[in-house]
Structure formats: C-alpha cells, structure tokens
N, C-alpha and C positions, 0 to 999 in steps of 0.2 A: 292311170295305171293301177293305183291302189283300189279304186272303185271297181275296176275290171277284175282284179284279182279276187276281191271279196265276192263279186257277182259269180265268178266262175266256181268258187268254193260252194256257194249256195246251190248253183245249178248242178254241181256234182253230187251234192247230198240228195237233191230231188231225183236225179237219175238213179242213184244207188237205191233209193226207196222204191222207185218204180220197178227196177229189176228184181230186187229181193221180194217184192210183194207178189210176183207172178211165178217165182220158182217154187218147187215143192219144199214145204217147211218154212218158207220165207215169212208168211203171214204169222206163223207161230213165233218166229224170232222177233218180229217187230211188235206183235200184239201181246206177247206174254213175257219174253225175256228182257227186251230192251227197256220197257217202262220201269221195271224194278231196278235194273242196273243204273239207269239214268237218275232215278229218284235217290238211290243210295249214294251216287256220286254227288248229287246236289246237296243232300243233307250232310254228308261227311265233309265235303269241301266247304260248305257254308260254316259249319261248326269250327272246322280247323282254322279258317280265316278269322272268324270272330275271336276265337281263343288266342290266336297269334297276336291280333291287334290289342286284345285286353292285357296281354303280358308285356307289351311294349312300354318301357318306362317313359313317363312324361314328368321330368323333374321341375319344369318351369311352367308358369302361368302364361299361356300363349293364346288367349281367346281373340278372335277377330273382333275389332271394335268398329262400330258404324254409327256412333253417336256420342253425345257428351257423357263422359265418365262421372260417377258420383264423387264429389269432392267437397266443396264448401257448402254450408247449409243454404245460402241464398242463390246457388247456381243449380238450376233444374237439370237433373240427369235424364238420360234416355234409358229407362229401366229395362227395356226389352232388346234394343239394338246394342246396348252396352251394359249387360246385366251385372249387378254386383251381389245378387242374392240367388239362392237356389230356386225360388219361385220365378224370378226373372229368367233364369236359364231354362226352366221347364216351358215357360210361355214362348221363349225364343225357339226352342226345339220344335214345339207344336206348330208355330208359324212356318218354320223351315220345312217340316215334313209335309204339312197339309197344303201350304200355299206357296212354297218355294220363294220365301221372302228375299233371300239374297239375290235371286235372279230378277226379282221385281225392282231391286235397287240398281240393276245393271245400267251403266251409262256407256256411251261411245265417245271417243276422242278423235277429232279431226283437225288437221292443220290447214288453215285458210290463208289467203293472201295477207301478207304483212311482214313476216309470218305470224300467225296468231293461232293459238291452241284453243279450240272450241269444244266444249262438252255438251252432249245432248242425250236425250232419253233413248233407251234401247230396250223396249219392253217386248219385242217380238219373240226373243228366246224364252222369256217367261211364259208367254202365251202358248208357244209351241210345246213347251214342257208340260204345261197344264193339260192341254188337249191330249197329248200322248199318254201321260201317266194315268189320268183318270179314265181314259178310254180303255187302257190295258186293265186297270183294276176292275172296271165294270164287266169286261169280257171274262175275266177270271172268275168273278163272282157268279156270272150267269152260267158258266160251265159246271158249277157245283151241282146243278140239277142232274147232271149225268152221273155223279158219284153217290148221291144221297137218295134214299127212298124211305119215307116220303120226303118231298122237297120242302125245305124250311120256308116259312112265310116271307122272310126278308129277301130270299133269293127270288121267289115268285114276284114280289113287289118290284124289285129292281128290273127283272125281266119284263114285266108289264110296262114300267115307265120307259124302258129302253126301246120298246117296240110300239109305243102308244100311237104312232102315226098310222099304223095299219095300212101301209102302202102295199097292195098286192097280197099274194098268198104264196109262201109264208110272209109274215110281216117283216118289214125292213128294220133291222136292229141298228140304231143310230151309232152305238159304240163301235161296231165293226167298221163302219165307214169313217168315223172320226179317228179310229186307230190307224187306218191306212193314211188318212190325211196328216196326222201328227208325225208318223214315220217319214212320209215324203217331205214334209216341211223341214224336219231336222236333217234329213239327208241332203236336201237342196241347199240348206244353209252351209253345210260342210263343203259342198261342191262349188258354190257360187262365190262365197266370201274368200278372197285371196289369203287373208291372214289365217283363217280357220283351216282352209285347204292345205296350207303350208305345214301346219303342225299335226294334221290328221294322219293316222296310220291305218293299216289294214284292219287292226282290231277295233278301230272306231267305226268303220263302215260295215264290217261283217255282221255284228249283232243287229244293226238296223235293217240290213237286207234280210237277215234270217227271220226277224220278227215280221217284216213285210211279207215274206213268203208264207209264213204261218197264217197271217191275216187273210191273204189272198186265197190260199187253199181252203180256209174256212168259209170264205164268201162263195167260192166255187161250189163247195159241198152244199151250202144252204140254198142257193138260188139257181144254180145251173146244172151241175153234175150231182143230182140228188142221190142221197144214200138213205138206207133204211135206218131211221133214228132209233127204232126199237132194238135193232140188232146192235147198234152202236152203244146204246145204254146197257144192254146185256153184257157187252164186252167190258165196258168201263166199270160197271158195278162188280163184275167178276174180278177185275184187277183190284178194286178197293177192298173186296172181301177175301182176297187171296185164293179165289177159285176162278181163274180166267178161262173163258171159253171163246173160241173163235167162230162166230156165226158165218155161215156161207154167203149171206146176202151183203156183207160189207164190201164196198167197192175199193179199188186200188187208191183212189184219191184220199180216202180216209187214212189208209196206211202211210201215204206220203205226209199227210197232216200230222199224224201221230209220230212219225219218225222225226220230223222237223222239231216238234215240241220236245221230244226226248233229247235231241241234239242241243236245244237251247238250255234245257235243265242241266245237262252234263257240263255245258260250257260256262254256265252262269257263275259258279264260284271262282273261276279263273279269269274272269273278264272284268271290265270296268263297270259292268252292271252290278257288281257287288257294292256299289255306293248305297244300295238299298239297306244293307246292314252296317256299312262303314260310317254312315252319317251319324249314328248314335254314339260311335266311339271316337268321333273327331274332337280332339282337344280344343280346336279353334271354335267349336260350337258348344261343347258340353261343360266348359269351365266358366266360373264366375270371375269377372274382372274386379277383384277386391284387393288388389295389390296396395292400394292406399290405406286400407283399413287393417289388413293382416300382413304380417311379415312372413314371407315364405322362404324357408331355408332349403337350399339344394341338398337333398339327402346324399348326394355323391361327394360333397365337400370333404376333403381329407383334413382332419383337424391338425395334422402335422404341417400343412401348407398354410402359411400366413397370407392374409390379403395383401395384394400389391397395389397400393394407391397410386394415383397419378403423380403425387408429389414424390413418392419413392421412384416411380418410373423416370421422372424428370431428373432426379438426383443421379440416377444411374446413367442416363444417356444425354445429360445436358451439353457436354462438349460436342458430341456428334450432332445434336440438334442445332447448335450454333453454327457449326460448319456447313450444315445443309440449309441455313437461314430459316429454320423453323422457329417461330416465336416461342419464348419460354417465359414462365411466370416469375422465375427468380434468375437474376443475373449471376 
C-alpha cells in the first residue's frame, strides 16, 4: 500500500506536468518560474536545516565506536574506526562520505536451530548504495555541460568515460543505466526484505520512485523520444544567466523531466535525502573518542547541584532495596 501510494504520487506529478506543458503559458511556468522557485526552496531549506543542526547542543561525547579505543601503550588502537585525534576523524569522515564504510561493515544476524544466533556478511546494501550514489553524481556532473559554455574539461572527460562503449548513436551513457539499476535494487530491497518493509514509510519509497521517474524520462529523451538538444541547452543556459527563453522545438517529455527535477529539488531539504548534508554534522561521526585522555565537563551542569554517587544513592534507598531483595554493598 505504501509503495502504491508513492507510485500514485509520482504518476500524479507526471500527469500534472503533461497537462501544464500543453496549456497556454504552461511551458513558461515550468521552464521559467518553477526552476527558480524550486532552486530557492532547495537552497533556503538546505541552509535552514544545516543551521538548525549546527545550533543543536551536543554536550556529550557520543561517537560511534567500531574498533579498539586508544588506551594503554601496548594495546594497538583502531585509529580510524575509533579515532581519538582530529586527523583520525577526518580520515573516518572521508571514508564514510566516499566509500560508505559503515555500510561496508554491515552484518546480518539470523537464528538457526539450537537456537543459535549466527552473524554473517551483508555487503549488498553497501554495493547498492555505491552504484546509486556514484551513478547519480556522474549524471549530475554530465548535466553541467548544459549550464556552462564553454564546457569545462573535467565535464567532457567524465562524459567521454561514461559513454566510451559507443553503443549505437547517440552513445549509451553507463551512468544512466546504472542509476536506474541502483534505484531498483534499493527499492526491491525495501519491498522484499520483511524487516525493512515493516519499517518503511511513504517518504522512503517516494524519493526513490521520483528519482527513478527522472532517470527513465531522461533515458526516453536521449534514446527514444528525441528532443532538440540545442534548444534544451538554450533554455538551460538562459536559466543559468537569468535570461530564460522557451524555444518552440522542445517537446513535452523535456518539460516532464524538468518538472520532476524541480519537484525533487524542492522536496530534498524536507526529506531523508538531507543525509547528504547531515552526515557532516553527525556527532556520532565527527567527534573524536578521546574520553580517556581528556575530561569532558557537561556545560549544562548546575554548580548548585552536587554529584549523587552510588554510595549516596544506596544510603538513601538501602531499606527499600533490602525489602525488594536488591543486593547492597553495605548492610
């Protein structure tokens, strides 16, 4: 039901784009007004989210630990999975952002006959995430050629490497196909695995289906429902230079594609996709685990409130603990 609701929302957006694109003034609305509005919502929402997270107090050291902590000199620490220095934190963040190291460490737990709890490797989510994110990044970089004139060398190099197979004309872009593959794999994982399906919501399926529709509409434009790329670049460059012009040769499929992209941009800051910006502000990742070397004082501690030790606690509640048959240190 949640998948169906998300699918209906995406189909509704496609129908809206098709209807608006054919009515008088509709192409101007999608091609001139909506991109600026969506971009403003994206930038404003992104900044607001990041500023809000940055203002959230984190009085305690709560880094996620995945290895031996630095302690005695003869015990070898894991400097990147349990960093105690700023350099270790930087390396850890780089590994997390570029290689999704925490997903690579993912394991699955199953109960077998006995009963026996058995742990095993579960690298498929890490692989699906790599395929999806790097395909998406490549597609975004390739699209920079529509905004820039002349096209930078690195964009041309990535576009050449992406289409080096030269299958047919135009050449097949690998990133477009792998983006669809990555989205389908992540979507099927949510639908097939009972535990993941149980905790999945509409806002988990909707962005995946929206990105899938964007990728499919882009593939349709490139290989099947051909559009005039010169007119498309004229429109995009006009948007980038704040002098948008709607060429008459651009087909309805392009405005559907553009409408869906604008919807994704406007939706981005208010969705779980904001982990792109939130990962850098996560205290479980960006803090050094140096509690054994440095004493951290909670800035919220009220000096008027004295510490309440366990000995004081036991003195206060000893009789009640004895009545409840709770062991006490002092009789």
